C-alpha positions as a Markdown table, in Angstrom:
| # | Residue | x | y | z |
|---|---|---|---|---|
| 1 | Met | -12.2 | 10.3 | 8.2 |
| 2 | Thr | -10.9 | 6.5 | 8.0 |
| 3 | His | -11.9 | 4.1 | 5.8 |
| 4 | Leu | -11.6 | 0.3 | 5.5 |
| 5 | Leu | -9.1 | -0.3 | 2.7 |
| 6 | Leu | -8.3 | -3.4 | 0.9 |
| 7 | Val | -4.6 | -3.6 | 0.3 |
| 8 | Arg | -3.3 | -5.8 | -2.6 |
| 9 | Tyr | 0.5 | -6.5 | -2.3 |
| 10 | Phe | 2.5 | -8.0 | -5.3 |
| 11 | Ala | 5.7 | -9.5 | -6.2 |
| 12 | Gly | 8.5 | -8.3 | -3.3 |
| 13 | Ala | 6.0 | -6.2 | -1.3 |
| 14 | Arg | 4.0 | -9.4 | -1.1 |
| 15 | Ala | 7.0 | -11.5 | 0.4 |
| 16 | Ala | 7.8 | -8.5 | 2.8 |
| 17 | Ala | 4.5 | -8.2 | 4.0 |
| 18 | Gly | 4.0 | -12.1 | 4.2 |
| 19 | Arg | 0.4 | -11.9 | 3.1 |
| 20 | Pro | -1.2 | -11.1 | -0.6 |
| 21 | Glu | -3.8 | -8.7 | 0.9 |
| 22 | Glu | -5.3 | -7.6 | 3.8 |
| 23 | Lys | -7.9 | -4.8 | 5.2 |
| 24 | Val | -6.5 | -1.7 | 6.6 |
| 25 | Glu | -8.2 | 1.4 | 8.2 |
| 26 | Ala | -6.7 | 4.7 | 7.2 |
| 27 | Ala | -7.4 | 8.1 | 5.8 |
| 28 | Thr | -4.5 | 8.9 | 3.4 |
| 29 | Leu | -2.0 | 6.6 | 1.8 |
| 30 | Ala | 0.6 | 8.2 | 4.5 |
| 31 | Glu | -1.6 | 6.7 | 7.4 |
| 32 | Leu | -2.0 | 3.3 | 5.3 |
| 33 | Val | 2.0 | 2.9 | 5.0 |
| 34 | Ala | 2.0 | 3.7 | 8.7 |
| 35 | Ala | 0.0 | 1.1 | 9.7 |
| 36 | Val | 1.3 | -1.7 | 7.7 |
| 37 | Thr | 5.1 | -1.2 | 8.4 |
| 38 | Ala | 4.4 | -0.3 | 11.9 |
| 39 | Glu | 5.4 | -3.9 | 13.2 |
| 40 | Arg | 7.0 | -4.9 | 9.8 |
| 41 | Pro | 10.5 | -3.1 | 9.4 |
| 42 | Arg | 11.2 | -5.4 | 6.3 |
| 43 | Leu | 7.9 | -4.0 | 4.6 |
| 44 | Ala | 8.9 | -0.5 | 5.4 |
| 45 | Gly | 12.2 | -0.7 | 3.2 |
| 46 | Val | 10.3 | -2.3 | 0.5 |
| 47 | Leu | 7.3 | 0.4 | 0.5 |
| 48 | Thr | 10.1 | 3.2 | -0.3 |
| 49 | Ala | 10.5 | 2.0 | -3.6 |
| 50 | Cys | 6.9 | 0.8 | -4.5 |
| 51 | Ser | 4.3 | 2.6 | -6.7 |
| 52 | Phe | 0.9 | 2.9 | -5.5 |
| 53 | Leu | -2.5 | 2.7 | -7.3 |
| 54 | Val | -5.8 | 3.1 | -5.8 |
| 55 | Asp | -8.7 | 1.8 | -7.6 |
| 56 | Gly | -6.6 | 1.5 | -10.8 |
| 57 | Thr | -5.1 | 5.0 | -10.5 |
| 58 | Ala | -1.6 | 6.0 | -9.8 |
| 59 | Trp | -1.5 | 7.7 | -6.4 |
| 60 | Arg | 1.4 | 9.9 | -5.5 |
| 61 | Asp | 0.1 | 12.3 | -3.0 |
| 62 | Arg | 0.5 | 10.5 | 0.4 |
| 63 | Asp | -1.6 | 13.0 | 2.2 |
| 64 | Ala | -4.6 | 12.9 | -0.2 |
| 65 | Ala | -7.7 | 11.9 | 1.3 |
| 66 | Leu | -8.3 | 7.9 | 0.0 |
| 67 | Pro | -11.8 | 7.3 | -1.5 |
| 68 | Pro | -14.3 | 4.9 | 0.9 |
| 69 | Ala | -13.6 | 1.6 | 0.3 |
| 70 | Ala | -10.8 | 1.7 | -2.0 |
| 71 | Thr | -8.6 | -1.0 | -3.2 |
| 72 | Val | -4.8 | 0.0 | -2.8 |
| 73 | Asp | -2.4 | -1.9 | -5.0 |
| 74 | Val | 1.4 | -2.0 | -3.8 |
| 75 | Leu | 3.4 | -2.3 | -6.9 |
| 76 | Pro | 7.6 | -2.9 | -6.3 |
| 77 | Pro | 9.8 | -2.1 | -9.1 |
| 78 | Phe | 9.4 | -4.6 | -12.0 |
| 79 | Ala | 12.5 | -5.5 | -14.1 |
| 80 | Gly | 12.0 | -6.8 | -17.5 |
| 81 | Gly | 11.4 | -6.1 | -21.0 |
């Protein structure tokens, strides 16, 4: 079952997406990534290195069902110290 999710992009992911956030319908993280990259090849390249937080929790299983109305944060690797 798909849900309407809020996707928030940070740093390089925001630049590649061309927006700070958007609403996307998806059931899994894999579906969400496919939906947001369908017409944005630059974003697809960036997302290969990104981490995802779902409602503040690290989410690694791209095939696990996402909770309804979740917020998904897209975090590219950060440098610094």
